[in-house]
C-alpha positions in Angstrom: 197.4 13.0 249.5 199.5 10.1 248.6 200.9 10.6 245.3 202.5 7.8 243.1 201.4 5.3 245.7 199.7 3.0 243.6 202.7 2.3 241.0 205.8 3.0 243.1 207.2 2.1 246.6 206.3 4.6 249.3 208.9 7.2 250.0 209.3 8.2 253.5 212.0 11.0 254.4 213.6 10.5 257.7 215.0 14.0 258.8 216.5 15.8 261.7 219.7 17.1 263.0 223.1 15.2 263.1 223.5 12.6 265.9 219.7 12.4 266.7 219.7 8.6 265.9 218.1 8.6 262.3 220.4 6.1 261.0 220.1 4.0 264.0 216.3 4.0 263.4 216.5 3.2 259.8 218.9 0.4 260.5 216.5 -1.1 263.3 213.5 -0.7 260.8 215.5 -2.6 258.1 216.4 -5.3 260.7 220.1 -4.5 260.2 220.7 -3.8 263.7 218.6 -3.5 267.1 217.8 -0.1 268.1 220.6 1.1 270.7 223.1 -1.8 269.7 225.9 0.3 268.5 227.0 3.5 270.0 229.7 4.0 267.1 228.5 7.2 265.5 229.1 7.4 261.5 227.7 10.4 259.8 225.6 10.0 256.8 226.9 11.6 253.6 223.9 13.3 251.7 221.1 10.5 251.9 221.1 6.8 251.7 218.1 5.1 250.7 217.0 1.8 252.5 213.9 -0.4 251.6 212.1 -2.0 254.3 209.1 -4.3 254.9 207.0 -3.9 257.8 204.5 -6.7 259.2 201.2 -6.8 257.1 201.9 -3.6 254.8 202.1 -5.0 251.4 203.3 -1.7 249.8 207.2 -1.2 249.6 208.7 1.3 251.8 211.9 3.4 251.1 213.4 5.2 253.9 215.5 8.3 252.5 217.8 8.7 255.4 218.8 12.2 255.1 222.1 13.8 256.5 221.3 16.4 259.3 224.8 18.0 258.4 224.1 21.7 257.0 226.6 21.0 254.3 223.9 18.9 252.5 221.1 21.7 253.0 221.1 22.2 249.4 220.2 18.7 248.6 217.2 18.6 251.0 214.8 20.1 248.6 215.6 17.2 246.3 215.4 14.5 248.9 212.1 15.7 249.9 210.6 16.0 246.5 207.8 13.4 245.9 208.0 11.9 249.3 204.6 10.4 250.6 205.7 11.4 254.0 208.0 12.5 256.6 209.6 11.1 259.8 211.3 13.8 261.8 213.7 12.5 264.4 214.7 14.5 267.4 216.1 13.8 270.7 214.7 14.9 274.2 217.5 17.6 274.6 216.6 19.6 271.2 215.2 23.0 271.4 211.8 23.9 269.8 213.5 26.0 267.3 215.7 23.1 266.0 212.8 20.9 265.1 211.0 23.7 263.5 213.8 24.0 260.9 213.3 20.4 260.0 209.5 20.9 259.9 209.8 24.0 257.5 212.4 22.0 255.1 210.6 18.7 254.8 206.9 19.2 256.0 205.8 22.8 255.1 207.9 23.4 251.9 206.6 19.9 250.6 203.0 20.8 251.8 202.6 17.6 253.9 199.5 17.4 256.1 199.8 16.4 259.7 198.9 12.8 258.8 202.0 12.5 256.5 204.3 13.4 259.5 205.6 11.1 262.2 207.8 12.9 265.1 210.0 10.4 266.6 211.4 11.5 270.1 214.5 9.4 270.5 216.1 9.1 273.8 219.1 6.8 274.7 218.1 6.9 278.5 215.4 4.8 279.8 214.0 7.8 281.8 210.6 9.1 280.9 211.0 11.6 277.9 209.7 15.2 278.4 209.6 16.6 275.2 207.3 19.7 274.3 206.4 19.8 270.5 206.4 23.3 268.8 203.0 24.4 267.6 203.7 23.7 264.1 203.9 20.0 264.9 200.9 19.8 266.9 198.5 17.2 265.6 201.2 15.2 264.3 201.8 11.6 265.4 204.6 11.2 268.1 206.3 8.2 269.0 208.6 8.4 272.0 211.3 5.7 272.2 213.8 5.1 274.9 216.8 2.9 275.1 217.6 -0.4 273.5 214.4 -2.1 274.3 212.3 0.3 272.0 212.7 -1.8 268.5 209.4 -3.3 268.7 207.9 -0.2 270.0 209.7 1.6 266.9 208.4 -0.9 264.4 204.8 -1.0 265.5 204.6 2.9 265.6 206.1 3.2 262.1 203.8 0.7 260.8 200.8 2.4 262.3 201.7 5.5 260.8 202.0 4.1 257.3 198.6 2.3 257.6 197.2 5.5 258.7 198.5 7.3 255.7 197.4 4.5 253.3 193.7 4.3 254.6 
């Protein structure tokens, strides 16, 4: 259920391990950079909040780009509080137990439904992405993006996810 959606911007937490592409995805959604246009890694400190506009979605959307560094794990409950949804970002090389940690932290502990969770499998390579979801994420929307030509696919997929949550 969407809480506080009528009076405030929609809050979506973007979570996952370090170096999986969370900030690049947020930058692409906020039109700061094209997906894959910058290979220079800059670690997110704690959390950064970026407002975005997507197509015909009239509701304001805040992306809470959460650091994947375990040093900030004490902050994660506060970051996830009052979120309307979660975008879990992983790469195709991740093990199932790695993504299960992020599911437990941001989806299960905050009692999010499958409709309130989007899994983005991010691959820098343009080859086919073979990634098997752990059972805890079955039923969640999955978006596979590959390489720098995926910006439009990313924006369209996130917009569909948000529309599905609103309706």
